N, C-alpha and C positions, 0 to 999 in steps of 0.2 A: 800455828798461832791463831787465836780466835779473838774477834772484837765484839762478839755477840751479834745482836740484830743490826743489820745494815739497812739504812734508808737513804735513797737518793731521790731527787726531784727532777722530773722531766718537764720542761716548759716548751710547748709546741704552739707557735704563733701566739694567740691570745687565750689559748686553752685547748685541752685535748678534745673537748666536746665540740662538734661542728657548729653548734648554735651559740658558742661562747661569745663571739664578737657582737652578736645582736642582743644577747642577754645582759652583758656586763655594762656598767657605767664606764664612761671614758671614750676617747677617740677610737674609731675603728682602725686607725693606723698607728696605734701606740707601739706595736711590735717593730716598727721601723725607727724608733727613737732610742738613743743610747741610754737616757736616764731611766727608761722603763726597765731595761735589762739590768742596770746597776741596782735599782730598787729590789728586783727579784733576787739578785745575788746576795745582797745584804740581808734580806729577809730569810733566805734559806740558811745562811750562816748563823743568824741569830737563833734559829731553831736547832742548831747543832747537826743538821743533816750532813751526811758524809760527803755528798757531791751534788753539784748542779750539772744536769745532763741535758745537752742540746742536740736536737736532731738536725739533719741537713736535707735539703731538697734540691735536686739538680735540674728539675724541669718545672717551670712555673705552671704548666698546664696540668700537672699531676692532680691538683685539687680542683681543676676546672675553673679556677679563679672564683670559686664560690665562697671562699673565706680566706682569712689571712694565711699566707704560706707558712708551712711548718718550719721552714728554714730559709726564709728570704735573705737574711743576712748570713754571711759566712760565720759558722759557729766559733771557729778558732779566733777570728777577729773580735767577736763579742766577748769571748772568755778572756782574751788578753786584756781587754778593758776592765772586765770584772776582777781580774787579778790585782789591779791597782787599788781597788776599794774593799778588798777582803784580805784576810790573813790566814785562814785555816781551811776553809771549805775546798773540796776537790772540784776540779773543773774538767768535765768530760765532754768532748766534741765528737760527733759522728763524722766519718769521712770514708768515702767509698774506695775499695780496692779495684773496682771495675774501671773507674775513670779518673785515676790519679797516677802519678809516677812515684815509685817508692822513695827516691832521694828527696824530692820536694816535700813529700808528706813527712818523712822522718825529720827533716830540718824544721818544718813548721811546728810539729808537736814537741820536738826537743827545745825549740825556742820558748814555747808556752810553758814547758816544764821548768826551764831555767828561770824565766822572769817571775814565775809564781812561787819559786822556792820549793819545787818538787810536788806540785799539786795537780799535774796534768794527767788526763786519761784519754785514750783514743778508742772510740767505739768503731771497730772494724766491721764494715758491712759490704756485701756484694749488692749492687743495684739490681732491683727486680722490676722496676717500672720501665716498660718498653720504650716510651717516648723520650726517656732521658738519653738514649743512645744517639739520637739525632743531633744532640748538642755537641757531639764529639766526632762527627764524621758521618759517612753514609752507611757504615756497616750496621746491621741490626743488632739488638741486644743478644749477646751470646747465651747459649742454653745454660741450664743450671750447672751441669758438670763442668763446663768450660769456665764459668765464673768462679767456681770454687778451686779449680786447678790453678787459675791465675792468682786467686787470693792466697793460697798456700805459699806460692813462691814469693808473692808480695810481702807477706808477713815475715818470711825467712830473711828477705833482704832488709826490711826495716829494722828488725831486731838485730841483725848483723851490724848495721850502721850504728845503731844506738850503743852497741857493745864494742865499738871500734877504738874507744879511748879507755885505757887502763885508769884505775882510780888515782894512780900516782903520776899521771902524765903531766899535770900542771906543776910547774916549778916556780916561775915568777920571781927569780932571784935577780934583783936589780944590781947587786954588786958585781955579779959575773956576767950579767946580760943573758942569762939562760932563762928563757920564757917557758918553753915546753920541751919535755924529753921526748924527742921524736921516736925513740925506740919503743915507746909505750903508746904509740898511735899506729893502728894497724889497717892497712888497705884491706878491702873486702874481696876484690877480684872475683866478683860474682858473674858467672856466665850461665844463663839458664834458658828455658824455652821462651819465656816472656820478657826477661829483662837482662841487661848487661850493665852492671854497676861497679865502678872501680872502687869507690870509697876512698878514704874513710869519711865519716860524718864531719861537718865543718866545726862542730863544737862538742865539748865533753858532756857527760851525763850530769844529772842533778843530784840533789840530796837523797832522792829516792832511787837513784841508779838510772832509771829510764821511766817513761810514762807507763802508767797502768794500762793494760790492754783489756778492753771490754770487747765482747763479740756477741752478735745477735742472730746467729743462724741456728735453726732447730732441726734441719734435715740431717740425714746420715752424714754427708760430707761436712755440713756445718758443725755437727757435734765432734767429728774428728778434728776439725780445725780448732775448735774450742779446747778440746782435751790436750792438744799439743801446745797451743800458744796463749790461750786466754788466762787472765787472772780473774775476770768476772764475766759471767754470761747473763745477758739480758734476754728474756724469753717471754713469749706469749703463751700463757697457760690459764685456762678458764676453769679447770676442775682440780680439786685436791688430788684425786687419784692419778690423773695424767701428770701433774706437776711432780708428785713423788717419784713416779717412774722415770720421768725425764732427768731429775737430779741424780737418782741412783745410777742411771745409765751413764751420765757424764762422769760421775766420780769413778765408775768402773773403767771407763775408757782412759781417764787420767792415770789411774793406778797401773793399768796395763802398759803405759808408756814410762813407768818408773817415777811418776809424780806422786807427791803427797796429795790425796784428794782434798784435804782441808785447805790447800792453796788455790782451789778453784771454787769461787763463790757463785751461787745461782740466785739471780734476782728476777722473779717474774714481774711483769707490769701489773700495777694495781691502780684503778681509777676510783678514788673515793668521791662520792657525791654526798656532802655532809649537811646536816641540819641539827638543831638543838633537840629535836624529836624525830622519830622515824617519819612522822607525817610531814614535818617541815622538809626533810631530805627528799621525800617522794615528790613534794610540791616543787622543789628546785629542779629535780630531774624532769618532771612534766613540763615545766617552763622552758628548760633547755631544749627538750625534744620538739616542742612546738615552735621555738625560735628557729630551729634547724629545718623542720619539715622532714618528710620521710625519704624523698628522692635522693638527697646527697648520700645518706647512709646506705641506701639500697645500692647505689652505684659503686660505693666503696666495697660493700660486701661482694658484689659481682666480680669486681677486680680481684679481691682477695681469694675467692674460691675458684675463679677461672671459668665462669659460665656467663652468658649474656644476661642482662637485666630481664629480658623477656622470659627467661626460664625460671625466674624466681617469683612464684606466686605467693603473695603476702600471707594468705591464710592457709597455706599448705606447707608440709614439711620441706626442709632443704633437700634438693635432689642429690642425695649422698652418693648413690651408685654412679650417677653421671659424673660427679666430681672426682670420685676415686678412680674412675676409668681413664682419666686424662693423663696418659703417660708422658705427654709432651708439655706438661704444665711448667711455665717458666717463672711464675711468681714466687712469693714467699711461702715456703712449705710450712713454716711455723705458724703464720697467721691462718692459712688454710686449715691446717690440722686442728688448731685450737677452736676455730669456729665449728668445724664438723663435730669435734668431740663434745662441745657444749650442746649443740643441737640434738645430737643422738642421745647423750646421757640424760638430758632433761626432757626429751620429746617435744622440742619447741617448733612452732611454725616459723616461717621466715620473719613475720612481723614481730613475734616474741623474741626471736634471736636478735633483731635489730635493736630492741629495747634493752637487752641484757648483755650484749656482746662488748660493751664498753670501748668501742672503737678498735676491737680486736683483743682487748685485755680483760682480765678479771675486773668486774665492777662491783662495788659495794655501795649501796644506797642506804644511808642510815646515820645514826648518831656516832660521835667520836668513839664511844665505848664499843659500839658494834664493829667499827673499823679496827680498833685495837684488838678485839677478840679474834677477828679473822687473821690478822697478822700473827698473833701468838699461836693460833691453831695450826697454821701452815708451817711455821718454823718448827714447832714442837713435833709435827708429824713427819719432819724430814723432807718437806716439799719445797723449802726455800731457805736461804740464808738471810733473807730480808726481801725488800721490795723496791722496785723503781716506781715511784709514785707519779702517775700520769695526771697532772693537775687539771681538773675539769675547766676551771675559769681562772685567769690570771689578772690581778694578783690575789683576789679574795679567797680563792680556793686554796692557794698556798698558805695564806695567813691562817686559815682555819686548821690546816694540818699542823702548822708550827704552834699555834696557840692552844689547840684542843687535843689533837691526837698525840703529839710528841710528849706533852706533860703526863698523859695517862700511861704511856708506855714507860716513862721514867719512874712514875710512882709504883708501877708493877715490877720495877727492877729489870726491865728488858732493854732499855735504851740508855746509852751512856750520858752522864750529866755534862760531860765536856769532851773535847777532842782528845784523842789518845796521843797525838804528837803534832808535828808541823807539816807532815807530808801526807798525801792521799794513801800511799802504801801503809803508813803507820795507822791511819784511821781505820783501814780495812783489815788490819792485823796480818798483812802479807809480808813475807820476808823479802829482803833485798835480792834482786836477781844476781846470780853468780856470773 
């Protein structure tokens, strides 16, 4: 089943760009207000975007308190409120498999799915920020392999809980007093290395069966996890060639597991910095960069590639060999590999990489037509099924996408004029889970 081009919008704090909070009009604490998030949800739905996508942050020091947190508010709580003021748009929240329990998470997302009428999605991630571990005990952050081993069992338990009610379990016969057919509600009886969960889930599935599973890992274990469990993969890809290879690899892995590859959608992140002209867009980007300063982005790059800031000389190439030799790297392989790929393929210095890396994602600075051109080129080349749009500044960056980019894609016949149905799974052209 195909829905054509998929576009979702990610809202991080007050914008993806680290200088957004200083650049934008409005209170620097708008991201802590409910009406701010409801405005964003209504705007994204008015543009017909497939889903609103929220990140999560488990440790306030992750951004060194230099800007609004990417996920200060619990994203599921925010999206539950957004469900009440929207009717069609999908609602996707990030939540970690490293620092949650499967039963609680399954219940939380099933609740969002129910109250939204089948519009919920879960972005399953393994936490890679070391300081987050201290919020949950004295043990250090597990290594990459251990995080993904836990994640695989976690997803197995969550999907098992979501599938523990048959479609015909609800009866609700007032005359006979028969409320639920207990024979159609199944215990899970899971006993594994990391979890022991009896089940069943405390509530039945929604109109879309169960929440849509997004997954954001790009390493080998991350790709295996996506091929087995994910409906949608969110990935950091900075070049067309790497993105095409990534999508082909994921589809091959899914096919090897007996899945139809068309039921696994790949959405790279895309940060558009828009202007009426290329010059106006470049001026916006310059103003954002100046509002941010170079130090915060340099610190983020150092964290993403796994080397100290002192080893990143601004006017020299990225120390690629040093980065690739780090066999014990515990961070995000996707962000690291995307940054290295862009630096090597384009021959960029560290300073140039900071300007073009888009916070770790593909960045397009230009007119709405130029952004639409890039979207079409990548989809037609088999590099993407659509994009997760990383909004540079909220709300005006989102408004520009809705008012300028989406209409151009519709005029070209690439983006639907209206929602395909009432559930997120219908919007994405995905079949009901069996």
